[in-house]
C-alpha angles and dihedrals in degrees: 000000000000129000121301113294098186122031120183114181129187093334117191114187143146144167099245132033114273096016114097115195093174112048104183106326119176126193135163130195120192126208111286091006128136111212126182131204116204135167144120124308112283094023093122099254098137091038089058095052091045090050090053089054093049097253098116125052113253115216101183142346131066136273126186136175117199088350094303122118111248101174107131095011111139123239098251090052090049089053089056089050092055107271122132122193130194113189121208096245138024090024101143136047101248097197093051125080123249089258092049091050089054090049089053088054090058096046093124092052107032092160090064095050102104095044094044093044091057092047093049095046089055085066092047108042091165089068096053097084091042098056093115096043123100114253092237088062092061126093119256091259093049090051089053090052089050092050091054092045092052091050089055095055092089091054096242122198089208126039121195115203122189113200096323094178097049113134095000128128117255091254092050091046089056090051092049092050090047090054091048090053090048092051090052092047087055088063104266117134112227134200109191130186111203141173091196092076097172097056094039095051091049091066099033124098089208137002142198127211108215118201128171091349098307134089104257099178137011136181143115116315091254093048092054092047090054100037109114094213093049091047093049097045104031115008104038129202092313088078090068093050099050 
């Protein structure tokens, strides 16, 4: 793996004045690395990924991408700089077709649409036969695949994923995680927030356990899955059975 692409250090952030959700969180993502963030509800996982994408006010700490300060940079500017973001909900245009959603993803580079569409659909073969269908006619899992595909249309170097498996069937979760691994294998760095810690850590190079707004534990995905303290506090006995 190459040098660190994203470096978040001692980040303090929150939605309203005087209430800090993040209380000094630090995360790094190297080039071509897949990093997971797990932890209990209310730990600040989604807040962290939203803060990276400029959606939550940052009160202190630093955040760089490729060595350049990105604190306060707005989402559309981050997209131009190579960041893709897939929110947990409302992440596709339901009244547009699959093809139209992909075109919207390439709005800053319309001349690259056809080439990029074909490259992206190679990663998402399930969407190929649905190109002319409206997004609201897709299953929940297919919509999630479409949301990730659209985020890739601008050829990001870093992809931010917020709870991509939420609300999906076990089979569809497996498909989503398989696509995430394939995206990473294609060279895209990924920072993923996930409630399904077991499945996420199995595909992650490294992981962070976020608790009360700070990173409580870090290690490789396998190390976290086997760590007795992480199992006891965050994963439970299921970690030993899977």
